[in-house]
PDB file of N, CA, C and O in Angstrom:
ATOM      1  N   MET A   1      47.519  59.344 -67.943  1.00  0.00           N
ATOM      2  CA  MET A   1      47.967  59.849 -69.218  1.00  0.00           C
ATOM      3  C   MET A   1      48.448  58.714 -70.117  1.00  0.00           C
ATOM      4  O   MET A   1      48.171  58.695 -71.316  1.00  0.00           O
ATOM      5  N   ASN A   2      49.181  57.762 -69.515  1.00  0.00           N
ATOM      6  CA  ASN A   2      49.658  56.627 -70.311  1.00  0.00           C
ATOM      7  C   ASN A   2      48.490  55.804 -70.841  1.00  0.00           C
ATOM      8  O   ASN A   2      48.503  55.348 -71.984  1.00  0.00           O
ATOM      9  N   TYR A   3      47.483  55.624 -69.995  1.00  0.00           N
ATOM     10  CA  TYR A   3      46.302  54.861 -70.403  1.00  0.00           C
ATOM     11  C   TYR A   3      45.599  55.558 -71.568  1.00  0.00           C
ATOM     12  O   TYR A   3      45.214  54.910 -72.542  1.00  0.00           O
ATOM     13  N   ASN A   4      45.435  56.869 -71.468  1.00  0.00           N
ATOM     14  CA  ASN A   4      44.809  57.619 -72.554  1.00  0.00           C
ATOM     15  C   ASN A   4      45.636  57.532 -73.837  1.00  0.00           C
ATOM     16  O   ASN A   4      45.083  57.417 -74.931  1.00  0.00           O
ATOM     17  N   GLN A   5      46.944  57.588 -73.700  1.00  0.00           N
ATOM     18  CA  GLN A   5      47.828  57.496 -74.866  1.00  0.00           C
ATOM     19  C   GLN A   5      47.690  56.130 -75.536  1.00  0.00           C
ATOM     20  O   GLN A   5      47.630  56.038 -76.762  1.00  0.00           O
ATOM     21  N   LYS A   6      47.641  55.061 -74.720  1.00  0.00           N
ATOM     22  CA  LYS A   6      47.481  53.714 -75.273  1.00  0.00           C
ATOM     23  C   LYS A   6      46.142  53.564 -75.987  1.00  0.00           C
ATOM     24  O   LYS A   6      46.059  52.920 -77.033  1.00  0.00           O
ATOM     25  N   LEU A   7      45.097  54.161 -75.420  1.00  0.00           N
ATOM     26  CA  LEU A   7      43.785  54.102 -76.078  1.00  0.00           C
ATOM     27  C   LEU A   7      43.830  54.804 -77.430  1.00  0.00           C
ATOM     28  O   LEU A   7      43.277  54.314 -78.415  1.00  0.00           O
ATOM     29  N   LYS A   8      44.500  55.962 -77.467  1.00  0.00           N
ATOM     30  CA  LYS A   8      44.630  56.685 -78.736  1.00  0.00           C
ATOM     31  C   LYS A   8      45.386  55.844 -79.766  1.00  0.00           C
ATOM     32  O   LYS A   8      45.019  55.807 -80.940  1.00  0.00           O
ATOM     33  N   GLU A   9      46.450  55.167 -79.309  1.00  0.00           N
ATOM     34  CA  GLU A   9      47.216  54.329 -80.230  1.00  0.00           C
ATOM     35  C   GLU A   9      46.403  53.131 -80.705  1.00  0.00           C
ATOM     36  O   GLU A   9      46.476  52.751 -81.874  1.00  0.00           O
ATOM     37  N   LYS A  10      45.625  52.534 -79.796  1.00  0.00           N
ATOM     38  CA  LYS A  10      44.849  51.345 -80.139  1.00  0.00           C
ATOM     39  C   LYS A  10      43.750  51.653 -81.156  1.00  0.00           C
ATOM     40  O   LYS A  10      43.523  50.879 -82.086  1.00  0.00           O
ATOM     41  N   PHE A  11      43.073  52.781 -80.973  1.00  0.00           N
ATOM     42  CA  PHE A  11      41.938  53.130 -81.828  1.00  0.00           C
ATOM     43  C   PHE A  11      42.271  54.252 -82.811  1.00  0.00           C
ATOM     44  O   PHE A  11      41.377  54.992 -83.222  1.00  0.00           O
ATOM     45  N   GLN A  12      43.537  54.389 -83.192  1.00  0.00           N
ATOM     46  CA  GLN A  12      43.942  55.525 -84.013  1.00  0.00           C
ATOM     47  C   GLN A  12      43.324  55.510 -85.403  1.00  0.00           C
ATOM     48  O   GLN A  12      43.268  56.548 -86.062  1.00  0.00           O
ATOM     49  N   TYR A  13      42.857  54.346 -85.862  1.00  0.00           N
ATOM     50  CA  TYR A  13      42.284  54.275 -87.205  1.00  0.00           C
ATOM     51  C   TYR A  13      40.770  54.410 -87.199  1.00  0.00           C
ATOM     52  O   TYR A  13      40.137  54.383 -88.255  1.00  0.00           O
ATOM     53  N   HIS A  14      40.190  54.555 -86.024  1.00  0.00           N
ATOM     54  CA  HIS A  14      38.739  54.779 -85.950  1.00  0.00           C
ATOM     55  C   HIS A  14      38.451  56.203 -86.415  1.00  0.00           C
ATOM     56  O   HIS A  14      39.152  57.126 -86.003  1.00  0.00           O
ATOM     57  N   PRO A  15      37.435  56.410 -87.265  1.00  0.00           N
ATOM     58  CA  PRO A  15      37.222  57.752 -87.854  1.00  0.00           C
ATOM     59  C   PRO A  15      37.015  58.871 -86.836  1.00  0.00           C
ATOM     60  O   PRO A  15      37.532  59.974 -87.015  1.00  0.00           O
ATOM     61  N   GLN A  16      36.272  58.596 -85.783  1.00  0.00           N
ATOM     62  CA  GLN A  16      36.009  59.663 -84.806  1.00  0.00           C
ATOM     63  C   GLN A  16      37.264  60.005 -84.006  1.00  0.00           C
ATOM     64  O   GLN A  16      37.528  61.176 -83.734  1.00  0.00           O
ATOM     65  N   ILE A  17      38.030  58.993 -83.633  1.00  0.00           N
ATOM     66  CA  ILE A  17      39.274  59.234 -82.889  1.00  0.00           C
ATOM     67  C   ILE A  17      40.277  59.963 -83.779  1.00  0.00           C
ATOM     68  O   ILE A  17      40.965  60.879 -83.328  1.00  0.00           O
ATOM     69  N   ARG A  18      40.355  59.552 -85.042  1.00  0.00           N
ATOM     70  CA  ARG A  18      41.272  60.202 -85.973  1.00  0.00           C
ATOM     71  C   ARG A  18      40.919  61.677 -86.149  1.00  0.00           C
ATOM     72  O   ARG A  18      41.810  62.524 -86.199  1.00  0.00           O
ATOM     73  N   ARG A  19      39.620  61.992 -86.244  1.00  0.00           N
ATOM     74  CA  ARG A  19      39.171  63.373 -86.429  1.00  0.00           C
ATOM     75  C   ARG A  19      39.585  64.233 -85.240  1.00  0.00           C
ATOM     76  O   ARG A  19      40.046  65.361 -85.416  1.00  0.00           O
ATOM     77  N   ILE A  20      39.421  63.703 -84.034  1.00  0.00           N
ATOM     78  CA  ILE A  20      39.791  64.454 -82.827  1.00  0.00           C
ATOM     79  C   ILE A  20      41.310  64.603 -82.746  1.00  0.00           C
ATOM     80  O   ILE A  20      41.810  65.664 -82.370  1.00  0.00           O
ATOM     81  N   ALA A  21      42.043  63.550 -83.094  1.00  0.00           N
ATOM     82  CA  ALA A  21      43.509  63.579 -82.975  1.00  0.00           C
ATOM     83  C   ALA A  21      44.131  64.539 -83.971  1.00  0.00           C
ATOM     84  O   ALA A  21      45.209  65.073 -83.715  1.00  0.00           O
ATOM     85  N   GLN A  22      43.478  64.771 -85.103  1.00  0.00           N
ATOM     86  CA  GLN A  22      44.047  65.671 -86.113  1.00  0.00           C
ATOM     87  C   GLN A  22      43.823  67.134 -85.778  1.00  0.00           C
ATOM     88  O   GLN A  22      44.419  68.000 -86.417  1.00  0.00           O
ATOM     89  N   HIS A  23      42.985  67.437 -84.801  1.00  0.00           N
ATOM     90  CA  HIS A  23      42.777  68.819 -84.410  1.00  0.00           C
ATOM     91  C   HIS A  23      44.045  69.366 -83.775  1.00  0.00           C
ATOM     92  O   HIS A  23      44.849  68.625 -83.208  1.00  0.00           O
ATOM     93  N   ARG A  24      44.200  70.644 -83.881  1.00  0.00           N
ATOM     94  CA  ARG A  24      45.383  71.287 -83.329  1.00  0.00           C
ATOM     95  C   ARG A  24      45.030  71.790 -81.937  1.00  0.00           C
ATOM     96  O   ARG A  24      44.264  72.743 -81.790  1.00  0.00           O
ATOM     97  N   HIS A  25      45.579  71.157 -80.933  1.00  0.00           N
ATOM     98  CA  HIS A  25      45.259  71.515 -79.554  1.00  0.00           C
ATOM     99  C   HIS A  25      46.277  72.520 -79.039  1.00  0.00           C
ATOM    100  O   HIS A  25      47.481  72.261 -79.053  1.00  0.00           O
ATOM    101  N   LEU A  26      45.788  73.667 -78.583  1.00  0.00           N
ATOM    102  CA  LEU A  26      46.645  74.717 -78.039  1.00  0.00           C
ATOM    103  C   LEU A  26      46.127  75.114 -76.665  1.00  0.00           C
ATOM    104  O   LEU A  26      44.936  74.969 -76.389  1.00  0.00           O
ATOM    105  N   PRO A  27      47.002  75.610 -75.803  1.00  0.00           N
ATOM    106  CA  PRO A  27      46.533  76.174 -74.553  1.00  0.00           C
ATOM    107  C   PRO A  27      45.618  77.367 -74.830  1.00  0.00           C
ATOM    108  O   PRO A  27      45.800  78.094 -75.806  1.00  0.00           O
ATOM    109  N   LYS A  28      44.635  77.552 -73.953  1.00  0.00           N
ATOM    110  CA  LYS A  28      43.620  78.578 -74.190  1.00  0.00           C
ATOM    111  C   LYS A  28      44.226  79.972 -74.273  1.00  0.00           C
ATOM    112  O   LYS A  28      43.778  80.793 -75.073  1.00  0.00           O
ATOM    113  N   SER A  29      45.242  80.251 -73.454  1.00  0.00           N
ATOM    114  CA  SER A  29      45.847  81.581 -73.460  1.00  0.00           C
ATOM    115  C   SER A  29      46.503  81.873 -74.813  1.00  0.00           C
ATOM    116  O   SER A  29      46.376  82.975 -75.346  1.00  0.00           O
ATOM    117  N   ILE A  30      47.202  80.879 -75.358  1.00  0.00           N
ATOM    118  CA  ILE A  30      47.856  81.072 -76.655  1.00  0.00           C
ATOM    119  C   ILE A  30      46.813  81.230 -77.748  1.00  0.00           C
ATOM    120  O   ILE A  30      46.958  82.076 -78.630  1.00  0.00           O
ATOM    121  N   PHE A  31      45.758  80.416 -77.694  1.00  0.00           N
ATOM    122  CA  PHE A  31      44.690  80.503 -78.693  1.00  0.00           C
ATOM    123  C   PHE A  31      44.046  81.884 -78.682  1.00  0.00           C
ATOM    124  O   PHE A  31      43.784  82.455 -79.740  1.00  0.00           O
ATOM    125  N   CYS A  32      43.789  82.422 -77.491  1.00  0.00           N
ATOM    126  CA  CYS A  32      43.161  83.747 -77.372  1.00  0.00           C
ATOM    127  C   CYS A  32      44.105  84.844 -77.857  1.00  0.00           C
ATOM    128  O   CYS A  32      43.653  85.809 -78.474  1.00  0.00           O
ATOM    129  N   GLN A  33      45.410  84.717 -77.589  1.00  0.00           N
ATOM    130  CA  GLN A  33      46.372  85.703 -78.063  1.00  0.00           C
ATOM    131  C   GLN A  33      46.446  85.722 -79.583  1.00  0.00           C
ATOM    132  O   GLN A  33      46.528  86.789 -80.192  1.00  0.00           O
ATOM    133  N   ILE A  34      46.417  84.540 -80.196  1.00  0.00           N
ATOM    134  CA  ILE A  34      46.443  84.463 -81.660  1.00  0.00           C
ATOM    135  C   ILE A  34      45.193  85.124 -82.226  1.00  0.00           C
ATOM    136  O   ILE A  34      45.259  85.859 -83.212  1.00  0.00           O
ATOM    137  N   LYS A  35      44.068  84.860 -81.601  1.00  0.00           N
ATOM    138  CA  LYS A  35      42.796  85.436 -82.052  1.00  0.00           C
ATOM    139  C   LYS A  35      42.837  86.964 -81.949  1.00  0.00           C
ATOM    140  O   LYS A  35      42.404  87.666 -82.863  1.00  0.00           O
ATOM    141  N   GLU A  36      43.360  87.470 -80.828  1.00  0.00           N
ATOM    142  CA  GLU A  36      43.457  88.913 -80.628  1.00  0.00           C
ATOM    143  C   GLU A  36      44.397  89.552 -81.651  1.00  0.00           C
ATOM    144  O   GLU A  36      44.098  90.620 -82.185  1.00  0.00           O
ATOM    145  N   GLN A  37      45.539  88.900 -81.926  1.00  0.00           N
ATOM    146  CA  GLN A  37      46.480  89.410 -82.919  1.00  0.00           C
ATOM    147  C   GLN A  37      45.841  89.476 -84.299  1.00  0.00           C
ATOM    148  O   GLN A  37      46.070  90.424 -85.051  1.00  0.00           O
ATOM    149  N   ARG A  38      45.035  88.461 -84.632  1.00  0.00           N
ATOM    150  CA  ARG A  38      44.363  88.435 -85.927  1.00  0.00           C
ATOM    151  C   ARG A  38      43.386  89.594 -86.047  1.00  0.00           C
ATOM    152  O   ARG A  38      43.302  90.236 -87.095  1.00  0.00           O
ATOM    153  N   ILE A  39      42.647  89.864 -84.976  1.00  0.00           N
ATOM    154  CA  ILE A  39      41.693  90.982 -84.968  1.00  0.00           C
ATOM    155  C   ILE A  39      42.428  92.304 -85.141  1.00  0.00           C
ATOM    156  O   ILE A  39      41.981  93.169 -85.895  1.00  0.00           O
ATOM    157  N   MET A  40      43.562  92.467 -84.441  1.00  0.00           N
ATOM    158  CA  MET A  40      44.328  93.707 -84.532  1.00  0.00           C
ATOM    159  C   MET A  40      44.908  93.900 -85.935  1.00  0.00           C
ATOM    160  O   MET A  40      44.914  95.012 -86.463  1.00  0.00           O
ATOM    161  N   ARG A  41      45.397  92.805 -86.536  1.00  0.00           N
ATOM    162  CA  ARG A  41      45.966  92.889 -87.882  1.00  0.00           C
ATOM    163  C   ARG A  41      44.895  93.285 -88.900  1.00  0.00           C
ATOM    164  O   ARG A  41      45.140  94.112 -89.778  1.00  0.00           O
ATOM    165  N   GLU A  42      43.711  92.690 -88.774  1.00  0.00           N
ATOM    166  CA  GLU A  42      42.609  93.028 -89.678  1.00  0.00           C
ATOM    167  C   GLU A  42      42.180  94.484 -89.505  1.00  0.00           C
ATOM    168  O   GLU A  42      41.853  95.153 -90.486  1.00  0.00           O
ATOM    169  N   ALA A  43      42.178  94.979 -88.265  1.00  0.00           N
ATOM    170  CA  ALA A  43      41.798  96.371 -88.013  1.00  0.00           C
ATOM    171  C   ALA A  43      42.801  97.333 -88.648  1.00  0.00           C
ATOM    172  O   ALA A  43      42.423  98.343 -89.242  1.00  0.00           O
ATOM    173  N   ARG A  44      44.110  96.994 -88.507  1.00  0.00           N
ATOM    174  CA  ARG A  44      45.132  97.837 -89.131  1.00  0.00           C
ATOM    175  C   ARG A  44      44.978  97.854 -90.643  1.00  0.00           C
ATOM    176  O   ARG A  44      45.102  98.906 -91.270  1.00  0.00           O
ATOM    177  N   ARG A  45      44.712  96.709 -91.224  1.00  0.00           N
ATOM    178  CA  ARG A  45      44.538  96.604 -92.671  1.00  0.00           C
ATOM    179  C   ARG A  45      43.325  97.405 -93.138  1.00  0.00           C
ATOM    180  O   ARG A  45      43.386  98.116 -94.141  1.00  0.00           O
ATOM    181  N   ARG A  46      42.223  97.282 -92.398  1.00  0.00           N
ATOM    182  CA  ARG A  46      40.997  98.000 -92.747  1.00  0.00           C
ATOM    183  C   ARG A  46      41.195  99.504 -92.639  1.00  0.00           C
ATOM    184  O   ARG A  46      40.719 100.263 -93.484  1.00  0.00           O
ATOM    185  N   LYS A  47      41.904  99.935 -91.590  1.00  0.00           N
ATOM    186  CA  LYS A  47      42.151 101.366 -91.401  1.00  0.00           C
ATOM    187  C   LYS A  47      43.015 101.919 -92.528  1.00  0.00           C
ATOM    188  O   LYS A  47      42.769 103.017 -93.028  1.00  0.00           O
ATOM    189  N   GLU A  48      44.030 101.149 -92.924  1.00  0.00           N
ATOM    190  CA  GLU A  48      44.900 101.608 -94.003  1.00  0.00           C
ATOM    191  C   GLU A  48      44.133 101.700 -95.327  1.00  0.00           C
ATOM    192  O   GLU A  48      44.317 102.645 -96.094  1.00  0.00           O
ATOM    193  N   LEU A  49      43.280 100.717 -95.583  1.00  0.00           N
ATOM    194  CA  LEU A  49      42.465 100.763 -96.801  1.00  0.00           C
ATOM    195  C   LEU A  49      41.537 101.976 -96.796  1.00  0.00           C
ATOM    196  O   LEU A  49      41.379 102.641 -97.819  1.00  0.00           O
ATOM    197  N   ASN A  50      40.929 102.262 -95.658  1.00  0.00           N
ATOM    198  CA  ASN A  50      40.044 103.431 -95.556  1.00  0.00           C
ATOM    199  C   ASN A  50      40.828 104.726 -95.733  1.00  0.00           C
ATOM    200  O   ASN A  50      40.356 105.661 -96.381  1.00  0.00           O
ATOM    201  N   ARG A  51      42.040 104.778 -95.149  1.00  0.00           N
ATOM    202  CA  ARG A  51      42.870 105.977 -95.283  1.00  0.00           C
ATOM    203  C   ARG A  51      43.246 106.185 -96.746  1.00  0.00           C
ATOM    204  O   ARG A  51      43.225 107.312 -97.241  1.00  0.00           O
ATOM    205  N   ARG A  52      43.588 105.105 -97.435  1.00  0.00           N
ATOM    206  CA  ARG A  52      43.942 105.182 -98.848  1.00  0.00           C
ATOM    207  C   ARG A  52      42.733 105.590 -99.690  1.00  0.00           C
ATOM    208  O   ARG A  52      42.862 106.351-100.649  1.00  0.00           O
ATOM    209  N   LYS A  53      41.559 105.079 -99.321  1.00  0.00           N
ATOM    210  CA  LYS A  53      40.343 105.351-100.085  1.00  0.00           C
ATOM    211  C   LYS A  53      39.918 106.817 -99.979  1.00  0.00           C
ATOM    212  O   LYS A  53      39.403 107.382-100.943  1.00  0.00           O
ATOM    213  N   HIS A  54      40.129 107.435 -98.813  1.00  0.00           N
ATOM    214  CA  HIS A  54      39.632 108.791 -98.584  1.00  0.00           C
ATOM    215  C   HIS A  54      40.717 109.856 -98.649  1.00  0.00           C
ATOM    216  O   HIS A  54      40.506 110.973 -98.177  1.00  0.00           O
ATOM    217  N   SER A  55      41.867 109.537 -99.222  1.00  0.00           N
ATOM    218  CA  SER A  55      42.914 110.541 -99.371  1.00  0.00           C
ATOM    219  C   SER A  55      43.178 110.758-100.863  1.00  0.00           C
ATOM    220  O   SER A  55      42.654 110.044-101.718  1.00  0.00           O
ATOM    221  N   LYS A  56      43.991 111.748-101.141  1.00  0.00           N
ATOM    222  CA  LYS A  56      44.301 112.073-102.525  1.00  0.00           C
ATOM    223  C   LYS A  56      45.029 110.889-103.176  1.00  0.00           C
ATOM    224  O   LYS A  56      45.894 110.285-102.542  1.00  0.00           O
ATOM    225  N   PRO A  57      44.702 110.552-104.406  1.00  0.00           N
ATOM    226  CA  PRO A  57      45.342 109.399-105.062  1.00  0.00           C
ATOM    227  C   PRO A  57      46.855 109.557-105.127  1.00  0.00           C
ATOM    228  O   PRO A  57      47.372 110.575-105.588  1.00  0.00           O
ATOM    229  N   GLY A  58      47.559 108.516-104.651  1.00  0.00           N
ATOM    230  CA  GLY A  58      49.019 108.516-104.689  1.00  0.00           C
ATOM    231  C   GLY A  58      49.673 109.083-103.443  1.00  0.00           C
ATOM    232  O   GLY A  58      50.885 108.942-103.283  1.00  0.00           O
ATOM    233  N   SER A  59      48.908 109.729-102.538  1.00  0.00           N
ATOM    234  CA  SER A  59      49.521 110.322-101.346  1.00  0.00           C
ATOM    235  C   SER A  59      49.854 109.258-100.298  1.00  0.00           C
ATOM    236  O   SER A  59      50.825 109.413 -99.557  1.00  0.00           O
ATOM    237  N   VAL A  60      49.069 108.183-100.223  1.00  0.00           N
ATOM    238  CA  VAL A  60      49.360 107.089 -99.289  1.00  0.00           C
ATOM    239  C   VAL A  60      49.822 105.900-100.128  1.00  0.00           C
ATOM    240  O   VAL A  60      49.013 105.295-100.833  1.00  0.00           O
ATOM    241  N   PRO A  61      51.110 105.555-100.063  1.00  0.00           N
ATOM    242  CA  PRO A  61      51.624 104.485-100.928  1.00  0.00           C
ATOM    243  C   PRO A  61      51.150 103.107-100.469  1.00  0.00           C
ATOM    244  O   PRO A  61      50.874 102.884 -99.291  1.00  0.00           O
ATOM    245  N   LEU A  62      51.066 102.204-101.420  1.00  0.00           N
ATOM    246  CA  LEU A  62      50.691 100.826-101.124  1.00  0.00           C
ATOM    247  C   LEU A  62      51.951 100.040-100.796  1.00  0.00           C
ATOM    248  O   LEU A  62      52.814  99.855-101.654  1.00  0.00           O
ATOM    249  N   VAL A  63      52.058  99.575 -99.546  1.00  0.00           N
ATOM    250  CA  VAL A  63      53.213  98.798 -99.104  1.00  0.00           C
ATOM    251  C   VAL A  63      52.708  97.405 -98.751  1.00  0.00           C
ATOM    252  O   VAL A  63      51.793  97.275 -97.938  1.00  0.00           O
ATOM    253  N   SER A  64      53.288  96.353 -99.348  1.00  0.00           N
ATOM    254  CA  SER A  64      52.837  94.996 -99.098  1.00  0.00           C
ATOM    255  C   SER A  64      53.196  94.571 -97.680  1.00  0.00           C
ATOM    256  O   SER A  64      54.099  95.131 -97.058  1.00  0.00           O
ATOM    257  N   GLU A  65      52.473  93.571 -97.179  1.00  0.00           N
ATOM    258  CA  GLU A  65      52.703  93.077 -95.818  1.00  0.00           C
ATOM    259  C   GLU A  65      54.118  92.514 -95.670  1.00  0.00           C
ATOM    260  O   GLU A  65      54.731  92.657 -94.612  1.00  0.00           O
ATOM    261  N   ARG A  66      54.632  91.887 -96.702  1.00  0.00           N
ATOM    262  CA  ARG A  66      55.984  91.333 -96.630  1.00  0.00           C
ATOM    263  C   ARG A  66      57.028  92.418 -96.461  1.00  0.00           C
ATOM    264  O   ARG A  66      57.987  92.245 -95.708  1.00  0.00           O
ATOM    265  N   LYS A  67      56.857  93.535 -97.150  1.00  0.00           N
ATOM    266  CA  LYS A  67      57.830  94.640 -97.069  1.00  0.00           C
ATOM    267  C   LYS A  67      57.774  95.350 -95.718  1.00  0.00           C
ATOM    268  O   LYS A  67      58.782  95.891 -95.264  1.00  0.00           O
ATOM    269  N   LYS A  68      56.603  95.355 -95.070  1.00  0.00           N
ATOM    270  CA  LYS A  68      56.459  96.065 -93.792  1.00  0.00           C
ATOM    271  C   LYS A  68      57.347  95.462 -92.713  1.00  0.00           C
ATOM    272  O   LYS A  68      57.840  96.181 -91.844  1.00  0.00           O
ATOM    273  N   HIS A  69      57.555  94.146 -92.760  1.00  0.00           N
ATOM    274  CA  HIS A  69      58.270  93.474 -91.675  1.00  0.00           C
ATOM    275  C   HIS A  69      59.768  93.423 -91.886  1.00  0.00           C
ATOM    276  O   HIS A  69      60.484  92.894 -91.036  1.00  0.00           O
ATOM    277  N   ILE A  70      60.271  93.960 -92.999  1.00  0.00           N
ATOM    278  CA  ILE A  70      61.711  93.993 -93.232  1.00  0.00           C
ATOM    279  C   ILE A  70      62.293  95.186 -92.499  1.00  0.00           C
ATOM    280  O   ILE A  70      61.881  96.322 -92.732  1.00  0.00           O
ATOM    281  N   VAL A  71      63.257  94.935 -91.608  1.00  0.00           N
ATOM    282  CA  VAL A  71      63.849  95.997 -90.795  1.00  0.00           C
ATOM    283  C   VAL A  71      64.958  96.698 -91.561  1.00  0.00           C
ATOM    284  O   VAL A  71      65.003  97.927 -91.612  1.00  0.00           O
ATOM    285  N   ALA A  72      65.857  95.914 -92.160  1.00  0.00           N
ATOM    286  CA  ALA A  72      66.970  96.505 -92.910  1.00  0.00           C
ATOM    287  C   ALA A  72      67.365  95.564 -94.023  1.00  0.00           C
ATOM    288  O   ALA A  72      67.126  94.359 -93.955  1.00  0.00           O
ATOM    289  N   VAL A  73      67.971  96.128 -95.045  1.00  0.00           N
ATOM    290  CA  VAL A  73      68.456  95.333 -96.169  1.00  0.00           C
ATOM    291  C   VAL A  73      69.975  95.248 -96.060  1.00  0.00           C
ATOM    292  O   VAL A  73      70.650  96.274 -95.972  1.00  0.00           O
ATOM    293  N   VAL A  74      70.507  94.047 -96.066  1.00  0.00           N
ATOM    294  CA  VAL A  74      71.949  93.838 -95.959  1.00  0.00           C
ATOM    295  C   VAL A  74      72.531  93.794 -97.370  1.00  0.00           C
ATOM    296  O   VAL A  74      72.042  93.075 -98.241  1.00  0.00           O
ATOM    297  N   LYS A  75      73.601  94.592 -97.573  1.00  0.00           N
ATOM    298  CA  LYS A  75      74.230  94.622 -98.898  1.00  0.00           C
ATOM    299  C   LYS A  75      75.436  93.737 -98.947  1.00  0.00           C
ATOM    300  O   LYS A  75      76.090  93.640 -99.985  1.00  0.00           O
TER     301      LYS A  75
END
């Protein structure tokens, strides 16, 4: 590991090494969980849009994503 680290430091200005080093490396399990969460979020959004599209106008209110995650308002 130390040898690999020294090589990265030595050649850090080489374009190919720089391109690889700038990538965001994550464990596969975390990467897959993020991907799954993104798919689920998109499905929820699509379902809500379809529900709004096929219901009476004004019966399903439009709530922004920021407002959905607020649990309580402190006064």
